[in-house]
Legacy VTK file of the C-alpha trace (Angstrom):
# vtk DataFile Version 3.0
C-alpha trace
ASCII
DATASET POLYDATA
POINTS 451 float
0.000 0.000 0.000
1.393 3.372 -1.033
0.776 6.767 0.540
-0.152 9.317 -2.122
-0.180 13.059 -1.349
-2.749 14.882 -3.517
-2.174 18.630 -3.955
-4.943 20.657 -5.606
-6.728 23.881 -4.718
-9.986 22.505 -6.181
-11.634 20.650 -3.293
-13.887 18.541 -5.516
-11.012 17.312 -7.697
-8.808 16.790 -4.677
-11.431 14.734 -2.838
-12.299 12.769 -5.983
-8.695 11.722 -6.502
-8.353 10.843 -2.826
-11.421 8.615 -3.031
-10.069 6.830 -6.105
-6.664 6.308 -4.488
-8.373 4.808 -1.434
-10.588 2.557 -3.575
-7.452 1.243 -5.262
-6.181 0.077 -1.889
-3.761 2.886 -1.079
-3.619 5.657 1.491
-4.447 9.256 0.464
-3.307 12.504 2.040
-4.466 15.898 0.737
-3.185 19.460 0.634
-4.996 22.524 -0.677
-1.893 24.532 -1.622
1.727 24.189 -2.569
2.873 25.698 0.703
0.826 23.176 2.689
2.157 20.312 0.555
5.800 21.269 1.134
5.229 20.962 4.880
3.670 17.517 4.462
6.432 15.883 2.427
8.105 13.201 4.513
9.579 9.726 4.260
6.065 8.332 4.647
4.887 9.904 1.371
5.475 7.535 -1.533
4.319 9.810 -4.374
2.756 13.230 -4.957
-0.013 14.188 -7.388
0.576 17.905 -7.867
-1.748 20.360 -9.608
0.073 22.879 -11.792
-2.193 25.925 -11.512
-2.685 27.020 -7.923
-2.780 30.435 -6.251
0.281 31.478 -4.302
3.019 28.912 -4.946
2.166 27.232 -8.240
2.944 23.632 -9.144
6.291 24.332 -10.838
7.618 26.276 -7.865
6.251 23.654 -5.472
8.005 20.943 -7.477
11.247 22.927 -7.414
11.123 23.330 -3.619
10.249 19.676 -3.071
13.171 18.587 -5.247
15.521 21.019 -3.484
14.663 19.333 -0.198
16.530 16.180 -1.246
15.359 12.545 -1.317
12.016 13.679 -2.756
9.286 11.165 -3.599
8.165 10.897 -7.244
6.055 13.907 -8.249
3.393 13.603 -10.939
2.353 17.023 -12.220
-1.306 17.319 -13.253
-2.786 20.101 -15.342
-5.867 20.818 -17.384
-3.847 23.252 -19.534
-0.778 21.438 -20.830
1.738 23.495 -22.776
5.159 22.605 -24.168
6.787 24.998 -21.711
5.271 23.584 -18.525
5.722 19.983 -19.674
9.399 20.511 -20.488
10.066 22.472 -17.297
8.274 19.929 -15.094
10.265 17.040 -16.567
13.515 19.014 -16.385
12.949 19.684 -12.694
12.580 15.979 -12.062
8.857 15.265 -12.270
8.129 11.570 -12.666
5.431 12.387 -15.219
3.278 15.238 -16.494
-0.343 14.298 -17.134
-3.428 16.090 -18.389
-6.506 16.141 -16.153
-8.882 14.507 -15.668
-7.068 11.286 -14.836
-9.341 8.234 -14.686
-9.314 5.269 -12.342
-7.501 2.908 -14.731
-4.894 5.522 -15.587
-4.297 6.202 -11.892
-3.899 2.487 -11.154
-1.406 2.140 -14.014
0.468 5.206 -12.776
0.865 3.847 -9.236
1.977 0.465 -10.579
4.790 2.010 -12.619
6.206 4.182 -9.843
9.968 3.661 -9.518
11.269 0.809 -7.304
11.787 3.083 -4.309
8.050 3.406 -3.880
6.579 0.591 -5.953
3.473 -0.992 -4.328
5.118 -4.414 -4.243
8.367 -3.295 -2.627
9.985 -1.703 0.459
8.014 -3.863 2.936
4.772 -1.889 2.560
4.191 -2.747 -1.051
4.736 0.819 -2.744
6.608 24.668 -29.049
7.114 27.915 -32.413
5.133 27.026 -33.174
6.799 23.471 -33.872
6.404 22.283 -30.244
2.775 23.322 -29.891
0.489 20.342 -29.463
-1.298 18.166 -26.947
-1.336 14.976 -29.022
0.195 11.945 -27.367
3.067 11.977 -29.869
3.972 15.593 -29.111
3.566 15.052 -25.375
6.205 12.318 -25.644
8.496 14.741 -27.465
7.982 17.445 -24.838
8.659 15.025 -21.983
11.812 13.723 -23.618
13.084 17.276 -24.065
12.541 17.909 -20.359
14.332 14.716 -19.361
17.223 15.194 -21.789
17.773 18.947 -21.463
20.374 18.787 -18.700
22.030 15.621 -19.989
25.397 15.757 -21.720
24.342 12.931 -24.044
24.050 13.529 -27.783
20.471 13.856 -29.036
19.401 12.667 -32.486
16.236 14.400 -33.725
14.519 12.628 -36.601
11.569 13.789 -38.646
10.333 14.839 -42.038
11.161 18.232 -43.481
9.103 20.954 -41.814
8.304 19.120 -38.568
10.286 21.535 -36.393
13.571 19.765 -35.679
15.482 22.978 -34.993
12.764 24.105 -32.567
13.350 20.919 -30.583
17.088 21.572 -30.563
16.538 25.128 -29.351
14.173 23.905 -26.634
16.816 21.451 -25.426
19.240 24.376 -25.192
16.851 26.879 -23.580
15.800 24.436 -20.869
19.345 23.284 -20.113
22.022 24.607 -17.774
23.812 25.783 -20.918
21.096 28.299 -21.821
23.244 31.338 -20.976
25.800 30.185 -23.562
25.536 30.310 -27.382
23.273 28.166 -29.538
24.971 27.637 -32.905
23.103 25.977 -35.789
24.847 24.560 -38.861
23.003 23.123 -41.860
25.401 20.436 -43.069
23.584 20.120 -46.402
23.827 23.821 -47.240
27.630 24.129 -46.984
29.846 23.081 -49.906
31.874 19.984 -49.095
35.237 21.736 -49.460
34.216 24.406 -46.915
32.498 22.177 -44.368
35.629 21.350 -42.348
36.537 25.024 -42.026
32.957 25.920 -41.039
32.953 23.256 -38.337
36.495 23.362 -36.975
37.812 26.733 -38.156
41.118 27.495 -39.838
44.248 29.556 -39.376
45.246 32.433 -41.610
47.037 31.312 -44.750
46.126 27.646 -44.401
44.494 27.668 -47.845
43.716 30.094 -50.648
41.216 32.635 -49.375
42.021 32.099 -45.675
42.853 35.762 -45.088
42.239 35.602 -41.351
41.768 33.089 -38.557
38.339 31.501 -38.184
37.145 29.862 -34.983
34.516 27.524 -36.489
31.152 26.340 -35.165
32.490 24.046 -32.438
34.436 26.869 -30.794
31.739 29.463 -31.512
29.321 27.376 -29.446
31.684 27.508 -26.471
30.011 25.809 -23.503
26.644 26.079 -25.224
24.899 23.879 -27.786
25.998 23.050 -31.327
23.117 21.944 -33.555
24.131 20.016 -36.679
21.106 19.915 -38.958
20.841 17.400 -41.808
23.723 15.324 -40.471
22.683 12.587 -42.905
23.963 14.715 -45.799
27.485 14.977 -44.382
30.291 13.451 -46.525
31.910 10.294 -45.168
35.323 11.936 -44.769
33.821 14.624 -42.567
31.845 12.050 -40.583
35.109 10.541 -39.326
36.269 13.921 -38.039
32.945 14.606 -36.335
33.163 11.204 -34.637
36.587 12.081 -33.236
35.320 15.450 -32.029
32.443 13.778 -30.185
34.553 11.014 -28.669
37.628 13.012 -27.660
36.195 16.526 -27.364
39.095 17.678 -29.504
39.047 19.353 -32.924
41.840 20.377 -35.257
41.374 23.632 -37.194
42.526 23.539 -40.815
46.248 24.323 -40.684
46.199 24.533 -36.905
46.815 22.506 -33.752
44.294 20.390 -31.784
41.932 22.335 -29.550
39.688 21.051 -26.768
35.971 21.935 -27.090
33.070 21.863 -24.620
29.869 22.267 -26.633
27.018 19.809 -26.326
26.070 18.426 -29.735
22.501 17.929 -30.942
21.931 16.595 -34.455
18.953 16.213 -36.768
18.091 14.566 -40.052
15.120 13.796 -42.267
16.920 10.737 -43.615
16.775 7.142 -42.394
20.287 6.855 -40.977
19.956 3.122 -40.322
19.314 2.570 -44.045
22.237 4.832 -44.912
24.459 2.766 -42.629
23.330 -0.394 -44.436
24.117 1.162 -47.829
27.500 2.464 -46.689
26.533 6.148 -46.978
26.808 6.764 -43.228
29.355 5.502 -40.717
27.974 2.879 -38.370
30.160 3.976 -35.447
29.025 7.586 -35.827
25.385 6.510 -36.036
25.582 4.726 -32.693
27.509 7.641 -31.195
24.742 10.040 -32.254
21.747 7.850 -31.478
22.083 8.044 -27.676
18.822 9.896 -27.054
16.536 9.700 -30.099
13.606 12.084 -30.483
11.148 11.202 -33.238
9.067 14.123 -34.491
5.739 12.934 -35.924
4.498 14.298 -39.258
1.579 16.697 -38.953
-0.797 14.283 -40.716
-0.370 11.882 -37.790
-1.403 14.421 -35.140
-4.476 16.056 -36.580
-5.658 17.227 -33.150
-2.734 19.685 -33.117
-3.550 21.331 -36.460
-6.091 23.899 -35.264
-4.073 24.974 -32.189
-1.096 25.469 -34.485
-3.237 27.366 -37.002
-4.507 29.743 -34.306
-0.937 30.278 -33.117
0.167 31.196 -36.646
-2.881 33.443 -37.039
-1.742 35.405 -34.004
1.792 35.652 -35.411
0.579 36.804 -38.837
-1.830 39.495 -37.673
1.002 42.101 -37.451
-0.805 44.256 -34.913
-4.060 44.103 -36.851
-7.160 42.458 -35.489
-6.702 38.723 -35.714
-8.864 37.085 -38.428
-10.970 34.078 -37.483
-11.181 30.688 -39.154
-14.617 29.603 -40.308
-15.745 26.091 -39.421
-15.321 25.055 -43.052
-11.790 26.491 -43.152
-10.870 24.647 -39.986
-12.272 21.418 -41.383
-10.254 21.882 -44.575
-7.079 22.400 -42.558
-7.671 19.320 -40.426
-8.232 17.067 -43.453
-5.388 18.364 -45.637
-2.425 15.969 -46.206
0.308 18.471 -45.143
3.299 17.014 -46.990
5.270 20.065 -45.810
4.177 19.549 -42.200
4.144 22.459 -39.732
6.191 24.690 -42.026
3.602 24.314 -44.796
0.738 25.030 -42.372
2.465 28.217 -41.249
2.908 29.341 -44.852
-0.736 28.583 -45.698
-1.986 30.599 -42.709
0.359 33.492 -43.440
-0.794 33.559 -47.073
-4.465 33.492 -46.042
-3.932 36.389 -43.625
-2.303 38.502 -46.335
-4.823 37.768 -49.095
-8.066 37.686 -47.100
-10.028 40.901 -46.633
-12.330 41.034 -43.641
-12.242 39.270 -40.328
-13.139 35.755 -41.472
-10.951 33.238 -43.297
-13.187 30.797 -45.165
-12.428 27.473 -46.851
-11.896 29.168 -50.239
-9.160 31.303 -48.656
-7.212 28.218 -47.581
-4.889 27.156 -50.407
-3.581 23.685 -49.590
-2.394 20.802 -51.709
-5.115 18.175 -51.375
-4.694 16.008 -54.481
-2.250 13.110 -54.255
0.603 13.131 -56.737
-0.753 9.969 -58.374
-3.847 11.893 -59.485
-1.636 14.339 -61.378
-0.158 11.655 -63.630
-3.000 9.160 -64.029
-4.712 11.332 -66.654
-1.541 11.964 -68.664
-1.687 10.562 -72.210
2.040 9.855 -72.533
5.185 9.399 -70.440
6.755 12.855 -71.031
3.518 14.560 -69.935
3.267 12.383 -66.833
6.907 13.072 -65.917
6.441 16.822 -66.431
3.323 16.890 -64.234
5.080 14.963 -61.500
8.150 17.195 -61.717
6.063 20.375 -61.495
4.155 19.077 -58.482
7.351 18.102 -56.668
8.887 21.526 -57.312
5.723 23.285 -56.123
5.704 21.183 -52.963
9.384 21.802 -52.243
8.984 25.570 -52.657
6.017 25.621 -50.282
7.796 23.355 -47.797
10.809 25.659 -47.790
8.873 28.916 -47.481
10.086 30.130 -50.870
13.776 29.626 -50.087
15.073 28.366 -53.418
18.446 27.230 -52.132
16.758 25.025 -49.550
14.199 23.797 -52.121
16.985 22.835 -54.530
18.736 20.949 -51.733
15.522 19.139 -50.834
15.021 18.165 -54.490
18.696 17.153 -54.773
19.334 19.418 -57.776
21.463 22.534 -58.123
19.942 25.974 -57.739
20.386 27.025 -61.389
18.548 23.923 -62.581
15.720 24.743 -60.179
15.486 28.264 -61.659
15.317 26.811 -65.166
12.537 24.408 -64.271
10.599 27.116 -62.386
10.637 29.223 -65.551
9.513 26.218 -67.621
6.493 25.645 -65.392
5.649 29.309 -64.814
6.645 29.265 -61.157
8.837 32.359 -61.206
7.994 35.847 -60.002
6.271 36.582 -63.283
3.673 33.859 -62.596
0.362 34.775 -61.046
-1.707 33.145 -58.344
-1.313 32.151 -54.750
1.761 29.994 -55.321
3.745 32.976 -56.628
2.741 35.036 -53.629
3.919 32.247 -51.365
7.180 31.317 -53.052
8.088 34.110 -55.488
10.455 35.791 -53.028
14.176 35.183 -53.263
16.181 33.530 -50.517
16.361 35.389 -47.259
LINES 2 453
128 0 1 2 3 4 5 6 7 8 9 10 11 12 13 14 15 16 17 18 19 20 21 22 23 24 25 26 27 28 29 30 31 32 33 34 35 36 37 38 39 40 41 42 43 44 45 46 47 48 49 50 51 52 53 54 55 56 57 58 59 60 61 62 63 64 65 66 67 68 69 70 71 72 73 74 75 76 77 78 79 80 81 82 83 84 85 86 87 88 89 90 91 92 93 94 95 96 97 98 99 100 101 102 103 104 105 106 107 108 109 110 111 112 113 114 115 116 117 118 119 120 121 122 123 124 125 126 127
323 128 129 130 131 132 133 134 135 136 137 138 139 140 141 142 143 144 145 146 147 148 149 150 151 152 153 154 155 156 157 158 159 160 161 162 163 164 165 166 167 168 169 170 171 172 173 174 175 176 177 178 179 180 181 182 183 184 185 186 187 188 189 190 191 192 193 194 195 196 197 198 199 200 201 202 203 204 205 206 207 208 209 210 211 212 213 214 215 216 217 218 219 220 221 222 223 224 225 226 227 228 229 230 231 232 233 234 235 236 237 238 239 240 241 242 243 244 245 246 247 248 249 250 251 252 253 254 255 256 257 258 259 260 261 262 263 264 265 266 267 268 269 270 271 272 273 274 275 276 277 278 279 280 281 282 283 284 285 286 287 288 289 290 291 292 293 294 295 296 297 298 299 300 301 302 303 304 305 306 307 308 309 310 311 312 313 314 315 316 317 318 319 320 321 322 323 324 325 326 327 328 329 330 331 332 333 334 335 336 337 338 339 340 341 342 343 344 345 346 347 348 349 350 351 352 353 354 355 356 357 358 359 360 361 362 363 364 365 366 367 368 369 370 371 372 373 374 375 376 377 378 379 380 381 382 383 384 385 386 387 388 389 390 391 392 393 394 395 396 397 398 399 400 401 402 403 404 405 406 407 408 409 410 411 412 413 414 415 416 417 418 419 420 421 422 423 424 425 426 427 428 429 430 431 432 433 434 435 436 437 438 439 440 441 442 443 444 445 446 447 448 449 450
């Protein structure tokens, strides 16, 4: 039998949880405030159910003070208003879990049964987002909790997910919620740097070490200092450079081009949209580096697999796009269209669609006709083609359109995503009327040059 301390300023919820705990065969204690709960924590308390929103000392501060007291029992934070920030902070401060109210009888039983060994019912003699992180879906809640647990770790984090899912936002959240937050956050897109410059960008160089090296350069590892170095699209890194990154991670030593070895202290977080395990199998990615990176994996779900997060994200982007003007509203039909769209470009595409609708819509209501999303599958574009060249052209145009939307109009990034050079992308955009001279919503969305 475990002793569970229930902390909630709502008497009805507090008493209801206490009754359920008792019915499950355990002992319940109650507190109406964080201050009262702090005074009740003792060796006899096996776990704490702690409400987040309370007057006076709120749940986060209560959790912090309980943890500061040493040898604290597991604390489960409960809230009716989960946000990425409070989930991450609760887990970072050592909460055992962060759950959304109401919590039912079966869920409470399962929770008590999985308490850590120190207080497990069968032991100890008594029987014991950026929009990109916004979301209350179970998949995003797992991401938020992992960020909280991993933030203060020194372990390397591998963030995986499709283009546009918000991988850099996760990396920034890991940094912001860590003890390194006062130090720099340096992001490097490995796919956007020419291969012959990548080593210098990462490790730096000394003056005169190669043609064009007119001054010393510190490089990303040293620029990050004691902060966080985020290596985006690590799966696109050349094999020769992978070996040097592996050494930097293992030995915490880098060698600038033309210089001497230097010790570095940055924590490394990496991300990729590629399947690294498949790349290892094909020989395109080093197996030893893969295992060195894949210490703490975070899998970001595509937007189509968390439809319950689409409207909260849309409202967030509406607020961002209003630019001081009165915020437009989504009609029911517009919301339904958003929820049922395929979102191949994920959160980034949703943001672009909302921004475009805000710019082009006059009046306070955004209707379904104002929402310009790609709803037809690519197969439908080629099924009606009468010959192979026409089918190939239709497919090529659709893929280019999608890449431009996914990348917010950044042509360099779109070319990288399509695995073609930028000049070839320009040529094909002109062929299909996708340049600045073209009309329509697509041009307004992607006709700008790279920022």
